[in-house]
TORMARPA-201286 format. One line per 5 residues: their letters; for each residue x, y, z of N, C-alpha, C, CB. Coordinates in steps of 0.05 Angstrom, whole numbers, always signed. Glycine has a CB too. Layout:
N
A) X/Y/Z/X/Y/Z/X/Y/Z/X/Y/Z ~ ...
***
This chain:
294
MTAES) -596/+1307/+1003/-628/+1299/+1030/-596/+1309/+1054/-649/+1242/+1035 ~ -591/+1332/+1057/-583/+1340/+1089/-597/+1345/+1107/-570/+1358/+1094 ~ -618/+1328/+1109/-637/+1337/+1133/-619/+1345/+1159/-660/+1310/+1143 ~ -640/+1355/+1174/-626/+1361/+1209/-632/+1331/+1230/-648/+1396/+1228 ~ -662/+1331/+1207/-665/+1306/+1220/-680/+1282/+1205/-677/+1312/+1244
WGAAI) -685/+1261/+1220/-709/+1238/+1206/-739/+1248/+1193/-719/+1216/+1232 ~ -736/+1267/+1214/-769/+1279/+1209/-766/+1304/+1172/-780/+1307/+1251 ~ -741/+1307/+1189/-735/+1324/+1150/-732/+1319/+1139/-721/+1337/+1136 ~ -715/+1295/+1140/-707/+1276/+1113/-730/+1261/+1104/-685/+1253/+1119 ~ -759/+1260/+1124/-779/+1243/+1101/-795/+1259/+1091/-798/+1219/+1112
AAATA) -798/+1288/+1103/-811/+1301/+1093/-806/+1317/+1058/-813/+1315/+1114 ~ -788/+1318/+1056/-770/+1315/+1037/-774/+1304/+1022/-754/+1309/+1041 ~ -767/+1279/+1012/-767/+1256/+1008/-797/+1252/+1004/-752/+1241/+1028 ~ -822/+1265/+1027/-852/+1253/+1010/-855/+1272/+989/-885/+1252/+1029 ~ -846/+1296/+987/-846/+1323/+967/-835/+1309/+946/-829/+1353/+975
RLRQA) -809/+1289/+942/-801/+1279/+920/-819/+1264/+913/-779/+1269/+919 ~ -823/+1240/+938/-840/+1224/+907/-859/+1239/+903/-856/+1190/+909 ~ -880/+1256/+915/-910/+1256/+900/-903/+1278/+882/-941/+1262/+920 ~ -872/+1293/+881/-874/+1311/+843/-871/+1280/+824/-834/+1343/+830 ~ -857/+1266/+834/-857/+1240/+809/-878/+1231/+811/-837/+1216/+809
GVEDA) -898/+1230/+816/-921/+1208/+819/-931/+1195/+832/-922/+1195/+811 ~ -910/+1195/+855/-926/+1156/+861/-946/+1164/+883/-897/+1122/+879 ~ -957/+1147/+884/-988/+1153/+897/-987/+1163/+932/-1009/+1120/+896 ~ -978/+1136/+949/-981/+1139/+959/-941/+1143/+991/-1007/+1124/+952 ~ -939/+1174/+974/-912/+1190/+978/-906/+1177/+1009/-915/+1231/+977
AADAR) -926/+1187/+1019/-916/+1193/+1050/-919/+1171/+1060/-931/+1213/+1068 ~ -924/+1149/+1058/-929/+1125/+1082/-901/+1108/+1056/-976/+1106/+1087 ~ -886/+1113/+1030/-867/+1098/+1024/-840/+1106/+1036/-866/+1097/+997 ~ -844/+1138/+1041/-815/+1143/+1054/-825/+1142/+1072/-797/+1165/+1052 ~ -834/+1131/+1086/-833/+1125/+1120/-820/+1096/+1113/-870/+1125/+1141
LLAIE) -832/+1081/+1095/-822/+1061/+1093/-795/+1048/+1091/-832/+1059/+1081 ~ -788/+1071/+1068/-759/+1067/+1051/-741/+1082/+1077/-757/+1087/+1012 ~ -753/+1098/+1098/-738/+1113/+1114/-730/+1091/+1136/-754/+1139/+1123 ~ -749/+1066/+1142/-742/+1050/+1168/-725/+1028/+1147/-774/+1036/+1191 ~ -730/+1024/+1132/-711/+1006/+1118/-687/+1013/+1120/-715/+1002/+1091
ALGGD) -673/+1047/+1114/-651/+1048/+1110/-637/+1057/+1152/-647/+1073/+1080 ~ -661/+1061/+1160/-650/+1056/+1188/-646/+1030/+1201/-665/+1067/+1206 ~ -651/+1016/+1186/-650/+984/+1193/-664/+986/+1214/-624/+968/+1199 ~ -695/+993/+1229/-705/+984/+1249/-736/+977/+1238/-702/+1005/+1271 ~ -753/+974/+1254/-781/+981/+1254/-791/+1008/+1254/-792/+971/+1275
RTGLI) -822/+1009/+1255/-834/+1038/+1257/-829/+1048/+1294/-875/+1036/+1246 ~ -831/+1028/+1303/-830/+1041/+1337/-796/+1057/+1341/-832/+1007/+1367 ~ -778/+1047/+1322/-752/+1051/+1317/-749/+1083/+1306/-742/+1029/+1295 ~ -764/+1090/+1285/-763/+1108/+1260/-774/+1125/+1287/-782/+1101/+1226 ~ -799/+1127/+1304/-820/+1141/+1312/-795/+1152/+1326/-850/+1128/+1327
SALRD) -783/+1144/+1347/-760/+1146/+1365/-736/+1164/+1360/-750/+1121/+1368 ~ -732/+1166/+1327/-708/+1174/+1313/-716/+1203/+1298/-698/+1148/+1289 ~ -744/+1206/+1298/-747/+1226/+1277/-733/+1257/+1282/-778/+1229/+1275 ~ -725/+1258/+1305/-712/+1282/+1307/-681/+1279/+1313/-725/+1299/+1329 ~ -677/+1257/+1310/-645/+1254/+1308/-628/+1258/+1282/-638/+1226/+1315
RPSDR) -610/+1260/+1279/-602/+1275/+1247/-587/+1246/+1241/-577/+1312/+1246 ~ -601/+1234/+1214/-589/+1209/+1207/-557/+1206/+1201/-603/+1201/+1183 ~ -542/+1183/+1210/-515/+1180/+1195/-513/+1196/+1175/-510/+1156/+1184 ~ -489/+1195/+1169/-477/+1194/+1142/-487/+1180/+1117/-454/+1185/+1145 ~ -474/+1145/+1131/-476/+1123/+1115/-515/+1118/+1106/-460/+1095/+1136
AAGRF) -536/+1119/+1134/-565/+1126/+1132/-574/+1136/+1117/-574/+1137/+1147 ~ -571/+1163/+1117/-577/+1199/+1101/-569/+1182/+1065/-539/+1239/+1116 ~ -545/+1175/+1066/-537/+1153/+1030/-555/+1135/+1028/-505/+1130/+1027 ~ -563/+1126/+1042/-577/+1092/+1028/-607/+1108/+1031/-573/+1052/+1055 ~ -622/+1121/+1043/-646/+1142/+1042/-649/+1153/+1013/-641/+1170/+1063
RTLVE) -625/+1161/+1011/-622/+1189/+1001/-637/+1164/+956/-569/+1212/+1010 ~ -615/+1134/+956/-612/+1122/+945/-641/+1110/+932/-596/+1111/+957 ~ -656/+1105/+969/-674/+1086/+959/-706/+1094/+949/-674/+1067/+980 ~ -698/+1131/+960/-717/+1143/+946/-720/+1158/+912/-719/+1159/+964 ~ -697/+1149/+914/-689/+1166/+876/-702/+1139/+860/-640/+1172/+863
RRTTG) -691/+1106/+870/-699/+1095/+855/-732/+1107/+856/-690/+1068/+858 ~ -737/+1098/+884/-768/+1092/+876/-780/+1111/+862/-786/+1088/+898 ~ -771/+1134/+860/-782/+1161/+838/-784/+1144/+801/-748/+1197/+837 ~ -763/+1121/+800/-764/+1119/+779/-787/+1090/+768/-735/+1119/+774 ~ -808/+1089/+798/-820/+1064/+799/-825/+1039/+799/-824/+1065/+795
VPVSR) -784/+1031/+818/-786/+1008/+827/-799/+1008/+864/-754/+995/+820 ~ -818/+991/+861/-842/+985/+885/-820/+975/+917/-868/+950/+870 ~ -838/+994/+930/-823/+988/+957/-810/+962/+964/-842/+992/+979 ~ -830/+937/+956/-820/+912/+964/-793/+904/+957/-836/+895/+955 ~ -803/+911/+927/-774/+910/+911/-742/+919/+922/-778/+927/+887
LRGWR) -747/+944/+928/-727/+961/+942/-716/+941/+978/-748/+996/+948 ~ -741/+950/+987/-730/+926/+1006/-726/+895/+1010/-740/+929/+1021 ~ -729/+874/+986/-714/+860/+988/-753/+831/+994/-686/+873/+1015 ~ -774/+841/+1008/-784/+835/+1025/-819/+852/+1017/-764/+842/+1051 ~ -833/+824/+1032/-856/+840/+1029/-882/+822/+1047/-862/+844/+992
EFWSL) -889/+835/+1061/-908/+815/+1089/-934/+810/+1072/-919/+838/+1127 ~ -941/+786/+1082/-958/+768/+1066/-977/+751/+1100/-931/+742/+1041 ~ -999/+761/+1104/-1010/+757/+1122/-991/+748/+1142/-1029/+742/+1116 ~ -991/+767/+1157/-967/+785/+1175/-942/+768/+1174/-975/+790/+1212 ~ -931/+751/+1149/-905/+739/+1147/-883/+747/+1133/-907/+719/+1140
PLGLS) -865/+765/+1141/-851/+766/+1116/-836/+751/+1102/-839/+779/+1115 ~ -839/+767/+1084/-827/+743/+1061/-807/+749/+1043/-847/+733/+1041 ~ -794/+745/+1026/-762/+752/+1023/-768/+754/+986/-732/+719/+1038 ~ -766/+771/+970/-766/+766/+952/-741/+764/+930/-782/+777/+950 ~ -751/+757/+906/-730/+754/+891/-731/+759/+858/-722/+731/+898
AETLD) -722/+769/+839/-730/+768/+805/-744/+752/+812/-710/+761/+779 ~ -742/+725/+809/-765/+695/+797/-785/+698/+812/-755/+660/+803 ~ -796/+713/+825/-818/+718/+842/-834/+737/+845/-813/+717/+862 ~ -856/+726/+832/-882/+749/+841/-889/+762/+867/-908/+737/+838 ~ -886/+787/+871/-892/+808/+897/-927/+798/+899/-885/+853/+887
PRPDT) -918/+786/+916/-956/+781/+929/-978/+811/+933/-954/+766/+970 ~ -998/+798/+928/-1003/+813/+934/-1027/+818/+955/-1002/+820/+915 ~ -1040/+840/+970/-1059/+835/+988/-1089/+825/+982/-1061/+858/+1000 ~ -1098/+818/+952/-1129/+811/+938/-1110/+776/+948/-1139/+825/+889 ~ -1098/+766/+939/-1090/+735/+944/-1095/+732/+969/-1060/+726/+938
ETLVG) -1101/+752/+999/-1110/+750/+1021/-1134/+734/+1014/-1113/+775/+1034 ~ -1146/+748/+997/-1171/+730/+992/-1170/+698/+1002/-1176/+730/+961 ~ -1161/+691/+975/-1156/+658/+970/-1146/+637/+1007/-1121/+657/+941 ~ -1120/+660/+1014/-1118/+641/+1037/-1138/+637/+1055/-1099/+646/+1051 ~ -1157/+651/+1063/-1180/+662/+1092/-1197/+630/+1075/-1206/+711/+1090
AALTV) -1210/+648/+1049/-1223/+616/+1028/-1206/+580/+1036/-1209/+624/+984 ~ -1184/+581/+1035/-1177/+551/+1041/-1174/+543/+1071/-1150/+544/+1027 ~ -1170/+573/+1087/-1176/+574/+1117/-1206/+555/+1126/-1181/+610/+1126 ~ -1221/+573/+1109/-1250/+568/+1124/-1267/+538/+1113/-1271/+596/+1115 ~ -1251/+524/+1096/-1263/+498/+1082/-1231/+473/+1089/-1270/+507/+1036
LPDRK) -1205/+481/+1107/-1192/+469/+1119/-1194/+472/+1149/-1173/+472/+1109 ~ -1220/+483/+1167/-1229/+496/+1189/-1217/+478/+1213/-1260/+500/+1188 ~ -1201/+453/+1204/-1189/+443/+1233/-1165/+455/+1236/-1184/+413/+1237 ~ -1150/+455/+1266/-1123/+456/+1265/-1097/+446/+1275/-1122/+471/+1269 ~ -1124/+419/+1281/-1105/+397/+1296/-1108/+379/+1260/-1123/+375/+1335
APYRL) -1117/+382/+1243/-1124/+354/+1219/-1091/+361/+1206/-1161/+361/+1187 ~ -1083/+330/+1199/-1053/+333/+1171/-1071/+342/+1149/-1032/+297/+1157 ~ -1072/+360/+1145/-1083/+370/+1125/-1058/+358/+1102/-1089/+404/+1129 ~ -1058/+355/+1078/-1040/+352/+1052/-1051/+378/+1029/-1044/+316/+1038 ~ -1024/+391/+1024/-1024/+419/+1004/-1005/+415/+979/-1012/+450/+1022
ADLGT) -1024/+422/+966/-1000/+439/+943/-1008/+466/+926/-991/+417/+916 ~ -978/+482/+924/-993/+506/+919/-980/+509/+887/-988/+534/+944 ~ -993/+512/+871/-982/+510/+844/-980/+541/+833/-1002/+490/+824 ~ -950/+548/+825/-942/+577/+819/-932/+589/+847/-968/+596/+805 ~ -920/+573/+858/-914/+574/+884/-903/+604/+898/-893/+552/+887
GSGAI) -886/+606/+868/-872/+641/+872/-854/+635/+901/-903/+673/+877 ~ -862/+658/+920/-839/+655/+939/-861/+646/+963/-817/+687/+946 ~ -871/+627/+957/-882/+606/+973/-909/+618/+990/-857/+596/+993 ~ -915/+653/+983/-929/+661/+1007/-962/+644/+1006/-930/+697/+1006 ~ -973/+626/+994/-994/+627/+1005/-990/+590/+1016/-1020/+639/+983
LLALL) -980/+574/+1017/-972/+562/+1018/-956/+562/+1054/-962/+565/+993 ~ -932/+572/+1059/-930/+587/+1077/-950/+596/+1101/-924/+602/+1066 ~ -963/+611/+1082/-984/+623/+1099/-1013/+601/+1121/-999/+644/+1073 ~ -1021/+584/+1107/-1042/+569/+1106/-1025/+550/+1130/-1051/+557/+1074 ~ -1000/+532/+1130/-977/+521/+1149/-972/+533/+1181/-950/+525/+1133
SERPR) -973/+560/+1181/-976/+599/+1197/-994/+575/+1206/-990/+641/+1179 ~ -1018/+573/+1192/-1044/+575/+1218/-1049/+548/+1211/-1077/+601/+1216 ~ -1041/+522/+1211/-1049/+496/+1213/-1028/+481/+1212/-1066/+488/+1197 ~ -1025/+486/+1235/-994/+474/+1245/-979/+443/+1242/-994/+476/+1274 ~ -1008/+432/+1241/-1005/+406/+1233/-1010/+400/+1205/-1019/+391/+1247
AWGLG) -1009/+407/+1181/-999/+410/+1154/-982/+417/+1137/-1007/+417/+1147 ~ -979/+393/+1118/-962/+396/+1107/-960/+394/+1075/-951/+383/+1119 ~ -940/+408/+1072/-947/+414/+1035/-927/+426/+1016/-970/+436/+1030 ~ -933/+419/+980/-906/+424/+963/-920/+454/+960/-897/+401/+930 ~ -903/+465/+936/-903/+485/+925/-877/+471/+902/-899/+512/+947
LDLAE) -899/+492/+891/-890/+476/+851/-884/+509/+839/-931/+453/+823 ~ -863/+509/+826/-853/+525/+802/-843/+526/+782/-845/+535/+803 ~ -859/+536/+759/-828/+531/+738/-802/+544/+736/-832/+535/+711 ~ -795/+560/+752/-771/+581/+758/-764/+570/+792/-785/+620/+756 ~ -730/+559/+767/-711/+536/+796/-711/+569/+817/-658/+515/+783
GAAIQ) -705/+594/+814/-700/+608/+840/-718/+619/+844/-679/+625/+844 ~ -749/+611/+846/-780/+616/+864/-770/+593/+878/-816/+615/+847 ~ -767/+569/+869/-771/+542/+895/-747/+555/+914/-761/+500/+882 ~ -719/+568/+902/-700/+571/+920/-703/+588/+935/-679/+573/+911 ~ -734/+605/+930/-735/+633/+952/-753/+625/+964/-740/+664/+942
ARTNA) -770/+610/+956/-793/+595/+969/-770/+591/+997/-807/+561/+948 ~ -765/+568/+987/-748/+542/+1010/-729/+559/+1034/-718/+518/+987 ~ -721/+585/+1030/-704/+609/+1043/-731/+614/+1065/-695/+641/+1016 ~ -751/+625/+1049/-765/+630/+1066/-788/+614/+1090/-773/+643/+1052 ~ -786/+597/+1078/-804/+565/+1100/-775/+559/+1118/-818/+523/+1074
VRLGL) -753/+570/+1109/-733/+560/+1134/-734/+583/+1153/-698/+554/+1125 ~ -721/+604/+1142/-736/+639/+1161/-757/+626/+1188/-768/+665/+1130 ~ -781/+626/+1165/-802/+627/+1185/-810/+602/+1198/-824/+638/+1172 ~ -792/+583/+1204/-787/+562/+1225/-812/+533/+1202/-803/+577/+1268 ~ -821/+525/+1180/-837/+520/+1180/-827/+504/+1145/-856/+541/+1189
ADRAG) -807/+505/+1144/-793/+493/+1127/-788/+451/+1138/-764/+516/+1127 ~ -792/+441/+1150/-796/+412/+1171/-822/+398/+1159/-803/+420/+1208 ~ -838/+421/+1148/-882/+421/+1141/-879/+433/+1115/-911/+448/+1166 ~ -849/+441/+1084/-864/+453/+1066/-837/+437/+1045/-871/+492/+1070 ~ -848/+428/+1029/-836/+413/+1002/-822/+443/+975/-872/+390/+985
FVVGH) -799/+441/+962/-800/+464/+948/-800/+444/+918/-773/+490/+955 ~ -804/+442/+901/-792/+431/+875/-804/+441/+846/-795/+400/+876 ~ -795/+446/+837/-791/+453/+800/-811/+433/+777/-752/+443/+790 ~ -829/+444/+779/-839/+429/+768/-870/+450/+755/-840/+402/+787 ~ -880/+438/+733/-905/+451/+706/-932/+443/+717/-901/+434/+669
WTEAL) -942/+458/+732/-958/+454/+739/-964/+431/+761/-965/+455/+721 ~ -982/+412/+758/-992/+383/+776/-980/+363/+768/-1022/+372/+774 ~ -951/+370/+744/-930/+344/+729/-923/+329/+761/-890/+361/+707 ~ -907/+347/+782/-894/+336/+798/-906/+326/+822/-877/+349/+803 ~ -934/+317/+808/-949/+315/+831/-955/+276/+831/-981/+339/+827
RHDAR) -944/+258/+859/-961/+239/+844/-995/+233/+839/-953/+218/+854 ~ -998/+218/+817/-1029/+213/+802/-1037/+211/+827/-1038/+186/+781 ~ -1025/+197/+849/-1046/+183/+867/-1049/+201/+895/-1037/+151/+873 ~ -1039/+222/+888/-1027/+235/+910/-1055/+243/+940/-1011/+267/+893 ~ -1076/+251/+926/-1109/+247/+937/-1100/+268/+969/-1123/+200/+945
LDAIL) -1089/+292/+959/-1091/+318/+966/-1114/+334/+979/-1087/+328/+946 ~ -1114/+350/+989/-1142/+359/+1018/-1148/+377/+1007/-1137/+369/+1053 ~ -1123/+400/+987/-1121/+423/+975/-1099/+431/+961/-1126/+439/+991 ~ -1115/+444/+935/-1093/+450/+916/-1103/+481/+900/-1089/+420/+893 ~ -1076/+502/+907/-1076/+523/+914/-1072/+527/+900/-1068/+532/+929
SNPPY) -1077/+558/+879/-1051/+566/+858/-1063/+599/+858/-1050/+545/+817 ~ -1047/+613/+848/-1044/+643/+841/-1031/+650/+817/-1031/+656/+859 ~ -1054/+635/+787/-1033/+624/+769/-1026/+659/+757/-1048/+597/+741 ~ -1006/+651/+726/-1013/+675/+710/-1032/+685/+699/-1004/+676/+697 ~ -1048/+700/+697/-1068/+699/+687/-1077/+727/+670/-1083/+692/+708
IPSGT) -1051/+749/+662/-1052/+771/+647/-1058/+754/+616/-1022/+792/+650 ~ -1071/+762/+600/-1077/+767/+570/-1047/+772/+567/-1100/+794/+559 ~ -1036/+759/+538/-1007/+765/+526/-1011/+794/+523/-999/+748/+495 ~ -1031/+799/+504/-1029/+828/+487/-1035/+848/+510/-1054/+833/+459 ~ -1036/+842/+527/-1034/+868/+548/-1029/+870/+563/-1046/+879/+555
LEGLA) -996/+857/+572/-982/+860/+576/-957/+890/+587/-984/+845/+563 ~ -969/+901/+563/-953/+919/+559/-970/+949/+568/-943/+916/+528 ~ -996/+938/+573/-1007/+956/+590/-1018/+964/+621/-1020/+957/+581 ~ -996/+950/+632/-991/+931/+662/-976/+959/+665/-970/+894/+664 ~ -987/+971/+692/-974/+990/+715/-944/+980/+705/-984/+983/+755
PEVRD) -923/+1004/+708/-887/+1001/+709/-874/+987/+728/-872/+1028/+713 ~ -904/+989/+752/-883/+969/+786/-904/+941/+771/-895/+985/+844 ~ -914/+930/+761/-924/+904/+757/-904/+897/+734/-958/+903/+750 ~ -904/+912/+715/-896/+899/+677/-857/+911/+677/-925/+931/+638 ~ -844/+910/+698/-819/+913/+700/-799/+909/+716/-818/+928/+696
HDPRL) -826/+902/+739/-807/+883/+767/-828/+858/+769/-804/+905/+808 ~ -837/+847/+770/-863/+818/+768/-838/+803/+733/-920/+838/+752 ~ -834/+778/+742/-827/+769/+730/-844/+761/+712/-815/+757/+739 ~ -849/+753/+692/-858/+755/+657/-875/+735/+659/-834/+750/+628 ~ -862/+712/+673/-863/+681/+669/-893/+683/+688/-830/+658/+683
ALDGG) -888/+691/+715/-916/+688/+732/-938/+714/+721/-908/+694/+771 ~ -942/+727/+704/-963/+743/+693/-983/+732/+670/-950/+766/+684 ~ -956/+730/+646/-972/+716/+628/-991/+695/+637/-955/+706/+612 ~ -1002/+700/+629/-1034/+670/+622/-1043/+668/+595/-1071/+678/+639 ~ -1028/+674/+579/-1027/+665/+559/-1052/+671/+536/-1022/+641/+565
EDGLA) -1060/+675/+509/-1076/+687/+487/-1099/+710/+509/-1096/+657/+466 ~ -1112/+682/+512/-1131/+698/+527/-1129/+706/+564/-1155/+681/+520 ~ -1107/+696/+573/-1108/+687/+600/-1115/+666/+617/-1116/+697/+607 ~ -1122/+649/+606/-1121/+625/+620/-1116/+594/+610/-1143/+626/+630 ~ -1091/+613/+607/-1076/+577/+593/-1075/+557/+622/-1030/+580/+576
AYRAI) -1069/+576/+635/-1056/+572/+662/-1089/+539/+683/-1054/+621/+683 ~ -1110/+556/+677/-1125/+542/+680/-1136/+522/+666/-1136/+552/+685 ~ -1128/+521/+652/-1132/+498/+627/-1111/+481/+630/-1131/+508/+595 ~ -1086/+485/+631/-1075/+469/+655/-1078/+452/+679/-1068/+478/+663 ~ -1082/+462/+693/-1094/+453/+727/-1116/+441/+720/-1103/+478/+751
AATAP) -1132/+450/+703/-1165/+432/+711/-1163/+395/+690/-1203/+463/+690 ~ -1143/+405/+676/-1128/+383/+660/-1127/+363/+672/-1103/+388/+654 ~ -1116/+365/+696/-1097/+348/+709/-1110/+351/+737/-1065/+358/+707 ~ -1107/+377/+763/-1106/+366/+776/-1127/+352/+791/-1095/+375/+781 ~ -1150/+348/+781/-1182/+334/+796/-1163/+309/+811/-1215/+317/+767
VRLRP) -1147/+294/+789/-1138/+273/+804/-1120/+263/+825/-1133/+264/+792 ~ -1114/+295/+829/-1091/+287/+856/-1107/+291/+881/-1061/+312/+859 ~ -1123/+304/+876/-1146/+302/+899/-1164/+294/+921/-1154/+303/+895 ~ -1163/+284/+935/-1177/+267/+943/-1217/+270/+941/-1164/+266/+969 ~ -1229/+257/+951/-1257/+268/+946/-1274/+278/+964/-1272/+251/+937
GGWLI) -1281/+310/+950/-1289/+323/+975/-1262/+338/+981/-1299/+300/+1000 ~ -1235/+331/+972/-1217/+358/+958/-1226/+379/+948/-1202/+353/+937 ~ -1212/+401/+958/-1211/+430/+939/-1185/+440/+923/-1218/+455/+959 ~ -1202/+449/+893/-1192/+464/+876/-1194/+497/+880/-1204/+455/+854 ~ -1172/+509/+895/-1185/+540/+904/-1154/+567/+881/-1180/+544/+961
VEVGS) -1157/+576/+870/-1155/+598/+856/-1158/+613/+850/-1154/+601/+848 ~ -1138/+638/+852/-1146/+666/+837/-1147/+671/+821/-1139/+683/+838 ~ -1159/+687/+806/-1172/+697/+774/-1170/+724/+768/-1204/+693/+771 ~ -1169/+729/+752/-1168/+752/+735/-1179/+770/+740/-1174/+749/+713 ~ -1189/+789/+734/-1217/+812/+736/-1240/+804/+710/-1203/+852/+730
GQARA) -1260/+797/+709/-1271/+782/+699/-1279/+752/+683/-1272/+792/+695 ~ -1252/+737/+700/-1250/+713/+690/-1255/+687/+710/-1224/+713/+678 ~ -1278/+698/+737/-1294/+677/+746/-1305/+668/+728/-1310/+682/+763 ~ -1330/+665/+711/-1341/+654/+700/-1335/+641/+681/-1353/+662/+699 ~ -1307/+636/+658/-1299/+615/+641/-1280/+599/+658/-1286/+625/+614
VSALF) -1269/+600/+677/-1247/+588/+699/-1267/+566/+713/-1232/+615/+725 ~ -1293/+578/+722/-1308/+566/+734/-1323/+543/+712/-1325/+588/+748 ~ -1325/+549/+690/-1345/+537/+664/-1318/+513/+660/-1355/+566/+627 ~ -1289/+527/+656/-1271/+489/+657/-1264/+473/+680/-1240/+488/+645 ~ -1278/+481/+704/-1267/+470/+732/-1291/+450/+727/-1267/+494/+765
RQAGL) -1308/+463/+722/-1335/+438/+721/-1339/+423/+692/-1369/+455/+726 ~ -1326/+433/+664/-1322/+412/+661/-1301/+388/+652/-1336/+413/+654 ~ -1284/+401/+691/-1277/+372/+696/-1279/+358/+708/-1265/+366/+696 ~ -1298/+359/+719/-1321/+341/+741/-1318/+349/+767/-1317/+307/+743 ~ -1310/+382/+759/-1313/+400/+790/-1337/+410/+800/-1298/+426/+790
RIEAV) -1339/+402/+822/-1370/+430/+840/-1361/+463/+852/-1383/+412/+881 ~ -1380/+485/+840/-1368/+498/+844/-1379/+506/+864/-1362/+510/+828 ~ -1358/+514/+886/-1388/+533/+912/-1373/+553/+920/-1402/+514/+949 ~ -1365/+560/+909/-1370/+593/+912/-1344/+609/+902/-1377/+603/+947 ~ -1353/+635/+900/-1344/+644/+877/-1328/+677/+897/-1375/+646/+849
LADLA) -1309/+681/+908/-1310/+703/+923/-1293/+731/+911/-1300/+693/+950 ~ -1316/+753/+924/-1287/+779/+923/-1277/+790/+930/-1283/+794/+917 ~ -1252/+806/+926/-1235/+813/+930/-1237/+847/+958/-1226/+813/+901 ~ -1225/+864/+967/-1239/+885/+987/-1239/+896/+962/-1224/+902/+1017 ~ -1251/+899/+944/-1244/+920/+923/-1278/+912/+910/-1208/+912/+898
GLDRV) -1282/+888/+910/-1304/+884/+911/-1310/+859/+877/-1316/+917/+914 ~ -1275/+862/+875/-1277/+840/+844/-1277/+806/+849/-1246/+846/+821 ~ -1287/+792/+833/-1292/+766/+833/-1258/+756/+836/-1310/+757/+806 ~ -1260/+746/+856/-1227/+748/+862/-1224/+715/+860/-1216/+764/+898 ~ -1233/+705/+870/-1228/+674/+875/-1246/+649/+870/-1223/+671/+899
VCAQK) -1241/+626/+853/-1264/+609/+850/-1253/+581/+868/-1273/+602/+814 ~ -1268/+574/+878/-1267/+553/+895/-1288/+530/+886/-1271/+563/+922 ~ -1273/+499/+882/-1283/+481/+876/-1275/+462/+879/-1288/+482/+862 ~ -1300/+439/+887/-1282/+418/+910/-1299/+389/+890/-1295/+423/+961 ~ -1284/+358/+892/-1293/+339/+878/-1307/+329/+897/-1276/+324/+865
MVGVD) -1332/+318/+872/-1346/+309/+899/-1351/+277/+902/-1375/+324/+901 ~ -1357/+271/+924/-1341/+249/+944/-1352/+231/+925/-1349/+243/+980 ~ -1350/+203/+910/-1354/+196/+894/-1355/+187/+873/-1355/+199/+896 ~ -1332/+221/+862/-1329/+212/+834/-1301/+217/+834/-1346/+227/+810 ~ -1291/+202/+818/-1262/+194/+817/-1253/+197/+781/-1259/+157/+832
ATDG) -1233/+234/+792/-1222/+243/+765/-1199/+238/+748/-1219/+262/+767 ~ -1209/+226/+728/-1171/+222/+709/-1159/+238/+693/-1166/+199/+688 ~ -1141/+240/+680/-1134/+259/+668/-1139/+257/+640/-1112/+262/+674 ~ -1144/+284/+637/-1145/+289/+614/-1128/+293/+591/-1154/+300/+615
***
């Protein structure tokens, strides 16, 4: 890739990516060029007629070739924008998807007071995406992120520090709600747990199957293992009137809602994502009802 300008290099990269079957070839080429250039969109626009340095051209060529093998752009860059926040990724964190912003929006709706000192927990926090997005919108809230993978908890903590949210966010290694006090009385528990049935993992798109951690994908035989664990232990950690809000996989909303009802929670809403698929289940602990561990 010895183009005389960034514009020509991006055009050549787009053709190369398209030939390799990359769906958003032009957009990916631009993002990789920004990464190689070490700037932003505005910087790239101003540099389109400039000749890349040998170092930047080599970096761009390497990124493009790795993208042709199925490595996602976010993994190549090492970060993903979520809720307008730049979140660093590691091998042990799920690459947060735009669909999960539906969950964040739902939580903000039921936690409307920007001045309230809400107490939150994010189960299977990964990069910390859900918790950090909420803390960025609720400046007096405090939250705890739990993850079974130590590397994920470390990455989430690093993201909190970079975003200036570390004084209101704690991250621990633990299995679902086991690391939470029984008398926690949280205002909301949020989770995007693993929900892919074990037998279908190999059929996932290579960008997901080969690059997201299996621990964050595998939901057990029917994809509902995590929801059962959450339903069995989460209600007692909620205050009366508190919320349990989870992301679900395609076709799982009814089964997850049934699990939460059996745990004594009331289903208040099932929300669709941008594609119109049921994506988020919102359940509430009824006032006057005290749940116990099942």
